[in-house]
C-alpha positions as CSV (number, residue, x, y, z in Angstrom):
1,M,0.0,-0.2,0.0
2,K,1.4,3.2,-1.0
3,K,1.8,5.9,1.8
4,M,-0.3,9.0,1.5
5,T,1.5,12.6,1.4
6,R,0.7,15.3,3.5
7,D,-0.7,17.1,0.5
8,E,-2.8,14.3,-0.6
9,Y,-4.4,13.8,2.8
10,K,-4.9,17.6,3.3
11,E,-6.7,17.4,-0.3
12,I,-8.9,14.9,1.0
13,L,-9.9,16.7,4.3
14,L,-10.8,19.8,2.0
15,G,-12.9,17.6,-0.2
16,N,-14.8,16.4,3.1
17,L,-15.2,20.1,4.3
18,E,-16.7,20.8,0.6
19,Y,-19.0,18.1,1.0
20,I,-20.3,19.1,4.3
21,D,-20.5,22.7,3.4
22,N,-22.8,21.8,0.5
23,I,-25.1,20.1,2.9
24,C,-25.0,22.8,5.1
25,R,-25.9,25.2,2.6
26,K,-28.6,23.0,1.0
27,N,-30.4,22.7,4.3
28,N,-29.7,26.1,6.1
29,I,-27.3,24.7,8.6
30,N,-25.1,27.3,10.4
31,Y,-21.5,26.2,11.3
32,T,-17.9,28.1,11.7
33,L,-14.6,27.0,11.5
34,I,-12.9,26.9,14.8
35,G,-9.4,26.0,16.7
36,G,-6.6,25.0,14.1
37,S,-9.0,25.3,11.3
38,L,-9.8,29.0,11.7
39,I,-6.3,29.8,12.6
40,G,-5.0,27.9,9.4
41,A,-7.6,30.0,7.2
42,I,-6.5,33.4,8.8
43,R,-2.7,32.9,9.1
44,H,-2.1,30.4,6.4
45,N,-4.7,31.4,3.8
46,G,-5.4,27.4,4.2
47,M,-4.2,24.9,6.7
48,I,-1.6,25.2,9.1
49,P,1.0,23.1,7.5
50,W,1.1,20.4,10.5
51,D,-2.6,20.3,11.1
52,D,-4.4,17.0,10.3
53,D,-7.9,17.5,10.9
54,I,-10.8,20.2,10.3
55,D,-12.6,21.5,13.3
56,L,-16.1,22.9,13.1
57,G,-18.5,24.5,15.5
58,L,-22.3,24.2,15.3
59,P,-25.1,25.1,17.3
60,R,-26.7,22.2,18.9
61,K,-30.1,22.2,16.6
62,D,-27.8,22.5,13.4
63,F,-25.3,19.7,14.7
64,D,-28.2,17.5,15.4
65,K,-29.7,18.2,11.8
66,L,-26.3,17.4,10.3
67,H,-25.9,14.4,12.0
68,E,-29.2,13.2,11.0
69,L,-28.6,14.1,7.3
70,L,-25.2,12.4,7.2
71,S,-26.6,9.4,9.0
72,K,-29.1,8.7,6.3
73,D,-26.7,9.4,3.4
74,M,-23.1,8.7,4.2
75,P,-20.9,8.5,1.2
76,K,-19.3,4.8,0.7
77,G,-16.2,4.4,2.9
78,Y,-17.2,7.0,5.6
79,G,-18.6,6.5,8.8
80,I,-19.8,8.5,11.9
81,C,-18.2,8.4,15.2
82,N,-20.1,10.0,17.9
83,R,-18.9,9.8,21.3
């Protein structure tokens, strides 16, 4: 198995964010970048070079709505971990 490069990994993360953004826009769900994702967007015009995740903040009602939508129509190969 080929090891994924950092750039390839970040491309997948940004694709995931785009997917979630599209769902949120279509369903009037409010979210914002928080933590390292927000810092990266401001300070690095993208992602912090060593960051390996996307940090989102949602009001509880919007989180519940997004969770419900994703639970019904999750892309193949993905799942939800809700702890």
